[in-house]
N, C-alpha and C positions, 0 to 999 in steps of 0.2 A: 810167476803172479802178477799184478800190478792192482792198484789201488784209482789208477784214471786212466782218460786217455796219454798221458806224457809222464807217467809218474816212471820212475825205476824199479825195473825188477826185482823183488826182496827175495833172499832166500831165506828161506827160514831156519834150516837143518843143515848141516853134515855130518855124515857117516862114516863110518869104516869097518870093517870086522878082514880080520886076519886069520888065516887056515894055514895049518901048519903040512904041508903035502908030507914031508918025509913021517911023520907019527900018525897022520891022517886023522887029524883031532885039531880043533880051534887055539889059538894061540895065543894064551892065556899072561897076565901081566906086561905087557909089554906098549913102555909108553912112549904115547904121538905127544907131536904139536904141530900147529895149522898156523901157519903164516901168510897173511896177504904178500905178494909181490909187486912193490912199487913199479914206475914206471922204469926209472933206472935199474932195477934189480934188486933194489933194497926194501928186505923183508920187514914183517910188522908183524908182532904175534897177533892171535887175535882167538886161539882158543890153545886146551889141550888135554890129555886125559890118558886113563891107561886101560888095555884091553881087558875086558871082564872074561868071566869061564866060557864064556863062548864065545870068547874074542873080537867083543863087539866093544861096541864105541857106539852108544847111540846118538852122540850130538857131542862135536867134539868143538864146535863155535860157541862162544860166550857170550854172541848177540848176531842181529840178524847179519848176512853177509850181499854184496850187491857185486853186481856181473865184474867181473874181471878175472886177474892169474893168482892165484894160489898154490903150493907146494905143504903136503902132508911128507912129516919125516917121523917115519916110524925106528928106535932107537933099539935096534933086534939084537944087541951086541948081549946083554945078559940072559936071556933068552934062549938064543943058541946056546950058547955058552953052557947053561945048567941043561938042558933040554938035552944035545948032542954031542957035548964035549966038543963044541970045535964051532967058531965063528970064521967066513970067509966076509959076510959083509955085519958091517957092526953098526950101520942104520939103511934105510931103506927110504930114500928121498923120491917123489910121485908129483912132478909138477903140472898142472894141468889147467885152463879156464875153464871159469863156469861163466855160463850166457846169457844167465837166469832165465831160462826157458820152461823151469821147474822149483817150487817149492823147499824139494828136499834131494840133494844129490847123496850118492854111495858110492866110495869106493872102494871097492875088494881088493883086496892081496892075497895072491897063495904064494907061500913061500917056503922055504927047503934052507938048508944048511949054505949049498951052491948056487942057488937060484931064486926067482923070481915073477912073477906076472900079475899085474893090473887089468882091471876094468873097471868100467862104471857100472854099478848093477844100477839094482831098484829098490 
């Protein structure tokens, strides 16, 4: 989304959804942080949240995002320890590029105690 012919695209919202594939239900109560990754690899926090009862964070960014590299970090240790009695991945870090081609990006995560997968949702 742009506001003029030479304007930088604006990304209004980044959301996420975590599903616990072992239990077959949403993963509630997982803390998450969003970081912008600079050209030198330095992260800068730009949002945080906790998954709700449906495993979702409707908007994790605190302000509009610009195209670039980002990292979503899900702190899964507490969830998997409490829900399944075991933790193999204490956190899941997903690094991705936002091209600005849409105003909303949705990062979906399918997670279990010993595996995870992620994809760009709608």
